[in-house]
C-alpha positions in Angstrom: 115.2 85.3 119.8 112.6 87.4 121.6 112.3 86.8 125.3 108.7 87.6 126.1 105.5 88.4 124.3 105.8 92.0 125.5 109.3 92.3 124.1 108.1 90.8 120.8 105.2 93.3 120.6 107.5 96.3 121.4 110.1 95.0 118.8 107.3 94.7 116.1 106.0 98.2 116.9 109.5 99.7 116.7 110.1 97.9 113.4 106.9 99.5 112.0 107.9 102.9 113.3 111.4 102.6 111.8 110.0 101.6 108.4 107.7 104.7 108.5 110.7 106.9 109.3 112.6 105.4 106.3 109.8 106.4 104.0 110.0 110.0 105.3 113.8 110.2 105.1 114.2 108.7 101.6 113.3 112.0 99.7 115.9 113.9 101.9 118.5 111.3 101.0 117.7 111.8 97.3 118.0 115.6 97.7 121.4 115.2 99.4 122.6 113.0 96.5 121.5 115.5 93.9 123.1 118.4 95.8 126.4 116.5 96.3 126.4 115.4 92.6 125.6 119.0 91.5 128.5 120.3 93.4 130.8 117.6 92.0 129.5 118.3 88.5 130.8 121.8 88.8 134.3 120.3 88.5 133.5 117.9 85.7 130.1 116.8 84.3 131.2 113.2 84.0 132.2 113.1 87.7 128.8 114.5 88.6 127.0 111.8 86.6 129.2 109.1 88.1 128.5 110.5 91.6 124.7 110.3 91.0 125.0 106.7 89.8 127.3 105.6 92.6 125.4 107.3 95.4 122.1 106.2 94.0 123.2 102.5 94.0 124.6 102.9 97.6 121.3 104.4 98.7 119.3 101.7 97.1 121.3 98.9 98.6 121.3 100.4 102.0 117.5 100.9 101.9 116.9 97.4 100.8 119.0 96.0 103.6 117.3 98.1 106.2 113.8 97.2 104.9 114.7 93.5 104.9 116.1 93.7 108.4 112.9 95.4 109.6 110.7 92.9 107.9 112.6 90.1 109.5 112.2 91.7 112.9 108.5 92.1 112.4 108.1 88.5 111.1 110.0 87.0 114.0 108.0 89.1 116.5 104.7 88.0 114.8 105.7 84.4 115.2 106.8 84.9 118.8 103.3 86.4 119.5 101.7 83.5 117.7 99.6 85.8 115.6 98.4 84.6 112.1 99.7 86.3 109.1 96.9 88.5 107.8 96.4 91.0 105.1 96.0 94.1 107.3 97.5 97.5 107.1 100.4 98.6 109.3 98.1 101.1 111.0 95.8 98.3 112.1 98.8 96.3 113.3 100.0 99.3 115.3 96.5 99.6 116.9 96.5 95.9 117.8 100.0 96.2 119.2 99.1 99.3 121.2 96.1 97.5 122.7 98.2 94.4 123.5 100.8 96.5 125.2 98.3 98.5 127.2 96.7 95.2 128.5 100.0 93.9 129.9 
């Protein structure tokens, strides 16, 4: 549980930043999978296809787990702050959190 409102705001802000970093790193992970699978396919094409499938599933599962964890952190922080759930963009939330943290 979050101790103070400031801690909740910082945690929410870090969750939003981490989610943005995930979006940036995803293409690089896909490139790494393709490169590794290409190297493996030099030995045998079937092994290369299997590597693409296996590594792709591992990437998908890990991304889903990380995103869910970040969403849970953001939701618990929102509840700790007592803010209503609204349909606003993450950029607007970041601006509100920055203003909130500057005030305190």
